[in-house]
N, C-alpha and C positions, 0 to 999 in steps of 0.2 A: 348488565346483561348482555351476552353475545349477540343476540339478534338485533338490537337497536344500536348498541356500541360498535360493533365489529361488522355490521353488515350481513350476517349469516341468515339464510333462509331456512326455516324450521322444517324439515322433512319427517313427518309422521309416518312411522313404517307398521303402525299396529293394524290388525284385522279391522275390518268394518265394524263389527259389532262392539269392540272396544272403543273405537272413536266415536260412535254413535252416543255413547254415555257422556263422554266429555272430550273437547278438542281446544287446542288453542286457535283462536279466530285467526284467520289469514294464513295458516299454516298448509303447506302442500301434504296431499296424502297420496301414498303408493304403498300397498301393503306387501310386506316381505312373505306373509303367509297367508293362504287363502282357504276357504272351507274345501276339504277333500271330498269331492263328488262320485269319486269312483264307487262302483257297487259291486265290485267283484267279491267272491266268497271270502278270500284272504282279508281284504280291506274291512269287509264287514265284520268279521272276527275283531280285527284291529280296534275297530270303532267300539264294538261292545264292551271290550277289556278296558278301553280309554275311558269309556262312560262310567264303567263301575270303579275304577282306581282314581281317575282324574275329573272327569267331566261333571259327574255327579255334585263334587264338592267345590269345584272351581267354575263351573258353567262354562268351561272352555270347550269350543267345538273341535272335533279332529281336523286337523290342517295338513295342508302339504306346502312345500315350497312354491310361491308364484313364479312360474316359468317365464313370465315376461317383465320381471321386476326391474331389470336394467333397461330394458326398451322403453318401458313406462316412465322411468325417471328421466331418461333422456328426451322423451316427448314434452314432459314439465319443465327440464331445465336443460335445454340445448347448449349452453355454455358450460363446457366441463371445468372451466376455471371459476364458475361460481362458487361462493362459500357456502357449504350445506351443513346444517346443525341435525344430525340423525338421532331420533328419539324413538323410543317405544316405553313400556310399562315399567320395566325393571333395568333396562339397560343391556340385556343379553342379546336379544334379537336385533338392537341396533348396532352392536358391534360386529355381529355377522353382516348386516346390511352394508355398514361402511366398509368392510373388507370386500364385498361384491362391487360396491361403487369404485373403490381404489382401483381394483383389478380392471375395472371397465373404463378407466381413465380419468374419474374424478379425482382431483389431488388436494382440493381445499376443504377437507372434511372435519368436522367437529362431532363429538359423541356426547350425549347427555348421560354422563356418568350416574348410575343408579336409576335412571329413567324418570318417568313422571312420578312414579311412586315416592321419589325422594325431594319432588319439587312441592312448592306452595303455589296456589293459584295466582298468588301476587308475583311470582317470579317472570310471569307473561303478561303482555299487554290487556289481553281479554281471553276469558275462558268461556266457551259456550258448551251446553248440554244439561242434561238432568243431574248429573253426578259431579262430585269434586274430581278434578283430574287425577289426584293420588288414587282413587277407589275405582277407577275406570276398568281395570284389569280384574277386578274381584267380581264373581259371579257364583251360581249355583246356591248350595247350602252355606259356603262361607261367607257370602253376601248377607244372608240372614244372621248370621254370627256377628258380623260387622255392625249391622244395624242395632242388633241387641247391645253390643258393647258402646256404640254411640249413645244410645237412649240411657242405659245404666250411668253412663259418665255425666250425661246432662242431668239426671235426676240426683245423682251424687253430689252434685255442686249446689245443690239447694239445702243441703243438710249442714 
């Protein structure tokens, strides 16, 4: 594993509500996206559409890019030569974060391909939270479908 064998610091860039469900113990957290608190009429319309098409099913909040992302990472990791392993749920947001970090002067970057969804809890020294790391991005109606599938799989094994 890169964290222990190669000295990488794990930087979790998921939003707070995903990290609250499950996180790698000792990882740094600086969200690339934060909840959009704008309440202008256009943003409210976007939020309503988002909820109907995405939020209801996935439980995802309407977000915006964290304008202080690079500054917050620099405050946590002042040494731009430090090795950072950037991670999110599926790997898409973390590749964007790695690009921003590289442009900001960080050069020793790694990327968790496929994100936490493709990992197992045993891939990390310790995982904290109420969910499995792989399921922390799932919410809304999708979460209930996942729980039903897990229950059916457990019941099916008894047969």
